[in-house]
C-alpha positions in Angstrom: 0.0 0.0 0.0 1.4 3.4 -0.9 1.9 5.8 2.1 -0.5 8.2 0.6 -3.2 5.6 0.6 -2.5 4.6 4.3 -2.4 8.2 5.3 -5.8 8.7 3.7 -7.3 5.7 5.6 -5.9 7.0 8.9 -7.4 10.4 8.3 -10.7 8.8 7.3 -10.7 7.0 10.7 -10.0 10.2 12.5 -12.8 12.1 10.8 -15.2 9.2 11.4 -14.3 9.2 15.1 -14.3 12.9 15.7 -17.3 13.8 13.5 -15.7 16.8 11.7 -12.8 17.8 9.5 -11.7 20.4 12.0 -11.7 18.1 15.0 -9.8 15.4 13.1 -7.3 18.0 12.0 -6.7 19.0 15.6 -6.3 15.4 16.7 -3.9 14.6 13.9 -1.9 17.9 14.1 -2.8 18.7 10.5 -4.5 21.6 8.8 -8.2 21.2 7.9 -7.6 21.7 4.1 -5.0 18.8 4.3 -7.5 16.5 6.0 -10.3 17.5 3.5 -7.9 16.8 0.6 -7.1 13.3 1.8 -10.7 12.4 2.4 -11.7 13.6 -1.1 -8.8 11.7 -2.6 -9.8 8.6 -0.9 -13.5 9.0 -2.0 -12.3 9.5 -5.5 -10.2 6.4 -5.4 -12.9 4.1 -4.0 -15.5 5.7 -6.3 -18.2 6.7 -3.8 -18.9 9.1 -0.9 -17.7 8.0 2.5 -19.4 10.9 4.4 -22.7 12.7 4.2 -22.1 16.4 4.4 -24.6 18.7 6.1 -24.8 21.8 8.2 -24.9 19.6 11.3 -21.6 18.1 10.4 -20.3 14.9 8.9 -21.9 11.5 9.1 -20.8 8.2 7.6 -22.7 6.9 4.5 -23.8 3.3 4.5 -20.7 2.4 2.5 -18.5 4.4 4.9 -19.9 2.5 7.8 -19.2 -0.8 6.1 -15.6 0.2 5.5 -15.0 1.6 9.0 -14.4 -1.8 10.6 -12.0 -2.8 7.9 -10.1 0.5 8.2 -9.8 -0.1 12.0 -8.4 -3.6 11.4 -5.9 -2.1 8.9 -4.8 0.5 11.5 -4.4 -2.2 14.1 -2.3 -4.3 11.8 0.0 -1.4 10.9 0.3 -0.3 14.5 0.9 -3.9 15.6 3.7 -4.3 13.0 5.5 -1.2 14.2 5.0 -2.0 17.9 6.3 -5.5 17.6 9.2 -4.4 15.5 10.1 -2.0 18.3 9.9 -4.8 20.8 12.7 -6.7 19.1 15.0 -3.7 19.0 18.2 -4.6 20.9 19.1 -1.0 21.6 19.2 0.3 25.2 18.7 3.8 23.8 15.6 5.5 22.7 12.4 6.6 24.4 9.7 5.0 26.6 6.3 6.6 27.2 5.2 6.2 30.8 1.6 7.1 31.9 0.5 7.7 35.5 -2.0 9.7 37.5 -1.1 13.2 38.7 -0.6 11.9 42.2 2.0 9.4 41.2 3.5 11.7 38.6 3.9 14.7 40.8 4.8 13.1 44.2 6.7 9.9 43.3 8.0 9.9 39.8 10.4 12.9 39.9 12.9 11.3 42.3 12.4 7.8 40.7 13.0 9.0 37.2 16.0 11.1 38.2 17.6 7.9 39.7 16.7 5.9 36.6 18.2 8.4 34.2 21.4 8.4 36.1 21.7 4.7 35.5 20.3 4.7 31.9 21.2 8.1 30.5 20.5 7.0 26.9 16.8 6.1 27.6 14.5 9.1 27.2 11.2 9.1 29.2 8.0 10.7 27.9 5.6 11.2 30.9 1.9 11.2 30.2 0.1 12.6 33.3 -3.4 11.1 33.0 -6.2 10.7 35.5 -8.4 9.0 32.9 -8.0 5.5 31.4 -5.0 5.1 29.2 -5.4 2.5 26.4 -2.3 0.5 25.9 -3.9 -1.4 23.0 -4.1 1.9 21.1 -0.5 2.6 22.0 -1.2 5.7 24.0 1.7 4.7 26.3 4.3 1.9 26.5 4.1 1.5 30.3 1.3 2.4 32.7 1.1 2.7 36.5 -2.6 2.1 37.0 -4.8 2.6 40.1 -7.0 -0.3 39.1 -6.0 -3.8 37.9 -6.6 -4.2 34.2 -8.3 -7.4 33.1 -7.3 -7.6 29.4 -5.5 -10.9 28.6 -3.0 -9.1 26.2 -1.5 -7.0 29.0 1.4 -7.9 31.4 0.3 -6.8 34.9 2.1 -6.9 38.3 1.2 -5.4 41.6 3.6 -2.5 42.2 2.8 -0.9 45.5 0.2 -0.4 48.3 -0.1 3.1 49.7 -2.2 3.9 52.9 -4.8 6.6 52.6 -7.1 8.4 55.0 -9.4 11.4 55.5 -7.7 14.7 56.2 -8.7 18.4 56.7 -6.9 21.6 57.6 -6.7 22.1 61.4 -8.4 25.5 61.1 -11.2 23.9 59.1 -11.8 21.4 61.9 -11.8 24.2 64.5 -14.5 26.1 62.5 -16.7 23.2 61.5 -16.0 20.6 64.1 -14.5 17.1 64.0 -16.8 14.5 62.4 -16.8 11.1 64.0 -18.3 9.1 61.2 -18.8 9.3 57.4 -22.6 9.6 58.0 -22.0 12.6 60.1 -19.6 14.1 57.6 -22.1 13.8 54.8 -25.3 14.6 56.7 -23.9 17.5 58.7 -22.6 20.9 57.5 -19.2 19.7 56.3 -17.7 20.4 52.9 -16.5 17.2 51.2 -13.8 17.1 48.4 -14.2 14.1 46.1 -13.8 12.8 42.6 -15.7 13.8 39.5 -15.6 10.9 37.0 -13.6 8.4 39.0 -15.5 6.0 41.2 -12.8 4.8 43.6 -14.0 6.7 46.7 -17.6 6.0 46.0 -17.1 2.3 45.3 -15.1 1.9 48.5 -17.7 3.7 50.6 -20.4 1.5 49.2 -18.5 -1.6 50.3 -19.0 -0.4 53.8 -22.7 0.3 53.3 -22.5 4.0 52.7 -24.9 5.0 49.9 -22.7 7.7 48.6 -23.0 9.5 45.2 -21.1 12.2 43.6 -23.7 14.8 44.3 -22.6 14.7 48.0 -19.2 16.2 47.1 -19.1 19.9 47.4 -16.0 20.0 45.3 -15.4 17.5 42.5 -12.1 16.9 40.6 -10.2 13.8 39.4 -7.0 15.6 40.2 -5.4 14.4 43.4 -3.2 17.5 43.5 -6.2 19.8 43.3 -8.0 17.8 46.0 -4.9 18.2 48.2 -4.6 21.9 47.6 -8.4 22.4 48.3 -7.9 20.7 51.7 -4.8 22.8 52.4 -6.8 25.9 51.6 -9.3 25.0 54.3 -12.1 24.2 51.8 -13.1 20.8 53.2 -12.3 17.2 53.9 -10.4 15.0 51.4 -8.9 11.6 51.1 -5.1 11.9 51.0 -2.2 9.6 50.9 -0.7 9.4 54.4 2.9 9.9 53.1 1.7 13.1 51.3 -0.3 14.4 54.2 2.7 14.0 56.6 4.5 16.7 54.7 1.9 19.2 55.6 1.5 19.6 59.4 -1.6 21.8 58.9 -3.5 18.7 57.6 -5.0 16.7 60.5 -6.1 13.0 60.1 -9.8 12.2 60.8 -10.5 8.8 62.2 -14.1 7.6 61.5 -15.8 4.9 63.5 -17.8 3.5 60.6 -15.2 3.1 57.9 -11.5 2.2 57.4 -10.2 2.9 54.0 -8.1 0.1 52.4 -4.7 0.9 51.0 -4.6 2.3 47.5 -3.0 -0.3 45.1 -1.0 0.6 42.1 -0.3 -1.8 39.2 2.5 -1.8 36.7 1.2 -2.6 33.2 2.5 -2.9 29.7 1.3 -4.6 26.5 2.4 -8.2 25.9 3.8 -7.3 22.5 6.5 -5.0 24.0 7.4 -6.5 27.3 10.6 -7.9 25.8 11.7 -4.5 24.6 15.0 -3.8 26.5 14.1 -0.2 27.3 10.7 -1.0 28.7 12.1 -4.0 30.7 14.8 -1.8 32.2 12.2 0.8 33.3 9.8 -1.8 34.6 12.5 -3.5 36.6 13.8 -0.2 38.0 10.3 1.0 39.0 9.5 -2.3 40.7 12.8 -2.4 42.6 12.5 1.3 43.5 9.2 0.8 45.3 10.2 -2.6 46.8 13.7 -1.9 48.1 12.9 0.8 50.7 10.0 2.7 52.0 12.3 5.6 52.4 12.3 6.0 48.6 8.6 6.6 48.6 9.1 9.9 50.4 8.3 13.0 48.4 10.9 15.3 46.9 11.2 18.8 48.2 
């Protein structure tokens, strides 16, 4: 297949997924005229329209819908070829794309990656700070530190670390609003609660203990741990914080409830099966695992 043809198919997929030429151009890092030109060239080559154009946007024609699945398989095949080829590279130089939540990225990775780079200076690290799901099958990252255990059979998964968590609030907040003794009191009283927006971790855990919690009970909602922490430090309310992070801020006081004890947060180290033999990825995986395992002192935050 000529590169021009594959580029056109890739652009066709982006337009189909995004619903407009402009959105596809933004996703692909191209100009809108370039995207439009590729789509028109592909339609001319196949001999029929792939999209219905209207003032409401673009929609796939019946023929376009029929070809969409084939195009996705073609994309998967090309990506798989490139990905597997990279896995057999014997070089200990190059880059690895590592994805992790903002909590792990901001408070643990800096000192870890500094130590890794001293040992492997030829390996470049791209850091994807992501609080939403990262799809390794779509090659959004090479390596992932996940807050939940993935179930896909084509992923290599290992338990990396367990980190204690608890409820915290600024001491001045507790002086003003009082010290709640239970989760029920916290939610039913006048307290301000800081929680997640799209993520269900806190809600699912609370429900395991019989608390019928829903996101509407959070006065502040954000999936960013760093933002939750700063809200708590600003005396805005009560948040769930990693113990090792809270210990750095003496103004944050732990709150011990009688009706719930939060389990440790668990982090999983994940990569795609196709690339787990890649020397660069294996070096980083082994280093991360050993870094967390060797000494709890290394889990302390950087200044």
